[in-house]
N, C-alpha and C positions, 0 to 999 in steps of 0.2 A: 662404338662405331662413328661418336665424334670426340675428339681429343684435342684442345688445344693448349699449347705449351706456351706462357709468357707472351701472348700474342699482342702485338703493340703497332699501333698505326698513329705516325705524326705527320698533319698537315702543316705546311708552310703559308703564312700570312702575312702580307708586306706590313699591315699596322701591328698584329698582335705577336708575330714572331711564330715560334713552334708551338702548335696547338697539339697535345696528346688526347684524340679522341676517343683511341683505345689503350690502356695501359695495363702491359702485363698480365693480361687477363689468361687465367689458366681454368679450363673446366672440361668434365667428360659427361657424355650422355649414352646411354646403352641401349640396344634395340628393346623394343617393346616398353618404351619409356618414354614420357612427356617432359621435357626440360623448359621450365618456365623463365624466361628472361625479361626482368621488370626495373623499368629506370624512366625518371622523366623526360620530357623533351631535351635532347643534346647531352644527354648523359652517355650515350657512345652505343646504344643497343643497336641500331640499325648499321651503324659502320662495321661491329662486330661480326652481324649476320652476313653483310656482303664480303669480308674478310673469309668467311668459312664458305661461303658460296663460289668464290673465288672472283668475283667481280671488283676487287679492289687486292692490290699486293701489300702484304704487311710489312712495316718498316724495319722489325723483328719480332724473333720468335715465330713459331709456326703451329700448323694445325694438321691433324690427318682426319681426313674423313672417309670412311669404308676403307681404311688401310691405305689410302692414297694422300701423300702430302701435298696441301693446298699449292705449295710453292713449286714443287717439282714435277706434278702431273695434275695441272689444272682441268686439262680434258678430261681424264678420268673420273676425276671428284666431280665435274658437270653431268656426267653419266650416270652418277648416283644421287644426284640432289635434285630435288623440286623445291625452289624458292619463289615464294608470293612475296613480293615487296609491295611495301602500302601505296607506293606511287606507280604500279604496274598499270598501263593504259590499254584498249583494245581498238582493233580497227573497226570505226564506227559502220564500215560498208559490207564488212562481213556477217555471215549469221554467224550465231553461238556455235553451230556445228560445223562451219567453214574454219572458225578460228582455231578450233579444238583441234580439229584435223590437220590443218597447216602445222601446226606445232607437233604434232603425232609423225608428220612426214620429215619434218626439220631432225628429228630425232631416228628417222629411218625405219620406222615401224610397217612392216609390210600390210597392205590394205586390209586384209581378211583381220588380223590381229588388231589393226587400228578399230576397226567397225566395233569388234567385240569390246574393247577396251571403254569406248566411248559410252556403249550401250550401258556397262557397269557404271561408270561414273554419274550417267544420266539418271539410272536408277538411284543411286546412293544419293545425289545431290538434287533429286526432284527436278531435272531439267527437262523434261520432256515434251512441256508446253510450251516452250521459249526458244528451242533448239534450233528452228528455222527463223526465228525473228533476226533482223538485224541488229548489230551490238549498240549502234547509236539509238535502238528504240526500247532498250531493256531497262528495267529498272535498276537502282544501285544494288540490290540484293542478287538481282538475276545476272549482273554483271560480274560481282564477286564470286558466284558458283562457276561462271565461266571462266574467270582466270584462273580459279582453283583447278578446274579440270583442265586448262591448258597446261598447268604447271605440273599436274601430276600423270599425265596422258602416257608417260613413258614408265611408269611403275616405280618409282625411284625407291631406294632403300631408306634414303634419309630425306625428311620435310621440313622445310624453313618456312615458318609463318610469320610474317612482321605485321602485327595489328589486324588479323584477318577480318573481324566483326566491324571495324571502324565505321561509323556513319550506317549502319543497318540498323533495321527495326528488329524487335524481339524477337519474332519469328523467323526472320532471316538468320540471325544471328546463331538463335538456338539449334537450326539445322545445321549450319557450320559448326559449331562445338560439338554436335553428336556424330558428325563425320570424322573430326579429328580424334575424339575417342577412339572410332572405329578402327581407325588408320593403326592407333597404339595397340587395340587389342590384335591385329592381324601382325604384329611384329615390328611395324615402322619404327624408326628412330625420329622424335618429332622434336624441334625447337620451335617453341611458341612464345612470341614477345605481344605483350599486351598491355594497357591501360586499366582493363577492367577486372577487378578485382576477384569478383564473385567467378570469372572464368578460370582464374588460378586456382582458385579451392575445388572446383568441380573438375579441372582436368590434370593439374601438374604434379607429377611425382615426385619432381625435386625443383625448387626454385633458386633463382640466382638474382640478385638485386645488384644493380649496377648503377653508379654514380661517380661522375668525372671520370669517365674511362675505365675504373677501377671495380673489381667485383668484392662488396663490402659486405656481402652476407650471401651464404649459401647453406640448402640443407631441403629435408621434407619439410612439409608444413608443421608437422608435430615438432620437427627440432626446432625450426624456427619460433614456434610459438613458447617452446622450453627456453630457449634463449633472450627472448625478448620480453616474456611475459605477459605475453597478450594473446588472445584468441582471434582478433579480426585482423585480415590480412593486410588492410590498409594501416592499421596503427601499427602494425609492424614494420612495412614498408617506409613509414614518416620516422618511427624510431631508428631505423637502419641509416637513411640518409641523414636524419638528422644528427646522429652520432658522429657519423663521418664528416661532415660540414664542420662539427663542433673540434675534431681531433685535428683538421687542417687550420681551424683559426688558432688553436693553442702551439 
């Protein structure tokens, strides 16, 4: 469902010159699977996700999402993708219901279908208590649930979550993790970027670790544990990134 092939993004900076934010990234994610993308701040995770969602154009390489090339058929890709960005904002004067319905109409959903989808998402994300509150009066967790509902109202086959539980309390984060798991169980393709290692261990079928724009380790949890000789995901991450840093230093 998602296949990146040597995906590369180079930014030009007047002082630093060429910056390879994503460097020859290749990965695959199948339907009914969650691919966890891990990396420190500045490692290239968000840039990689934006390339897959067609928000950025690759410098070289390409990717296919649901059979459509991101460089050749970006509109088709967008129809298949729900992308929850870490920095996505809401319109404060709209209610949660109005916000989600607005985006449903942008996707061309008929009103009856839109109402049904909103009902199902509100059930799953436990939104009914605040659907008719203005977004500027919502808690952080409520805002994130509204953002997720807005992102997924068109029922995309591919879901991309960029740090969806950032800043949430335990109960809100737990509800979102459970929701993502149910998406996987319904056959959705999910890419999940997070700093929370416990979420990786609970959710991800395959894990990719990115450092300086490059994929430095990839595999199932058990494969990574065997490769690095560690059970703890945090220790695996530190070894993978530290080993790559030492390799560059040599």
